[in-house]
N, C-alpha and C positions, 0 to 999 in steps of 0.2 A: 647284847652289842652279838650281832647279824654275826651268823657262821659264814667261814671263813676270808670273815674282818682283818684277821688277822698276818695272813698271808699274803691279801691284797695288800696291805700297810710292808709286809717283808719285802715285798715287791718294787713295790714305789718305794722303797731306803734304796733297792740296790738301781735304778734308777737314779733314783740320786744324784745314788752316790756316780754313778758314769757319765752319768750328762751335765755331773760337776767336775766330774777328775778334766773332762773333754773338756769344758770350758778354758778351766787356767789353762790346759796347755795351748788352747789355743791363744790366746794373751800371749803365755810365755815368748808362745813360736812370733808373735810379733812385733812386741817389744825386744828378744834380743836380736832379733832381725830384721833393722827397722831401713836400714839400707835397699838393702837385697826388695824386699817390700818398694820400700821409691821410688828405685829403678826400674819395675814392671810397672807400676800405677802410673807411673809422667811419662811409659813412652806414643802413649796415644794408639790408636787406630785401631784393633780389634781388643787391646791392652787394656780399653777404658769403659768394658765390660770386668774387668778384676773389682775391682774398691763395692761397684756390687753385690756382685758374686760374695765377695766375704764379706758385709753386710748381710745377707741371707743369710751363708751360716754362721756371721753370729750369729744372730738375732734365731736363728732353728737351737741352736744346738742352749741357748740359755734360756730360751722361751721352755724347752725341755725341761733342762733344771728345777726352772719355779716352778712350772704346774707340779712334776714329782716334791717340789719342797711343801707348799702348803698343800698336797695330795698328807705328807709327811706325817705337817702339823694337824691333821682333822679338817683342813680348810676351806667346801670345794662352794663349787658357782651354785647357783638355781637351778635346778634341770627344764623346770618351763617361768617366763618373765613377767609379772603383773602385769595388766594395764589395765589402770585405771583411767575411764575416762570419765569427766566432771561434766553434768548436759553445761550445755549455753545458755547460759542464763537472758530471758529474754532484760533486753534497756526501751525503758519505756519511758524516758526521760532527752528522746531526741535533743537536740538543740545545734539554732545552728551558726554553724562559726563562723564568727567577728574575719571580714575577711582586713586586710592588714590597710592604717591607711598611712600616708606617705607626709612628714612634717616640712613644709621647707617654705625656714623666715629667711626673707629676704632684709 
């Protein structure tokens, strides 16, 4: 176990709980104030940006919660992606493609 890993895990747990509480609060606010939200979101003009901003807010908060959730469980993304390139095999059996023929029966 690396030194300081326990403190990092505790920090992640605290942040996970914080983002979780904010996420639940956002969902609760949307569900309890549906009429007000619908009124503002359907006005048009500059109010049309509200659904987009709300989607970004929910995405940011829920993404933060999910990130810290997986960190607390000990599941981390790879630091560098391994890209394997297959050597392109040369084809020695080049064939001509037959041309389509139309059969007209009279």
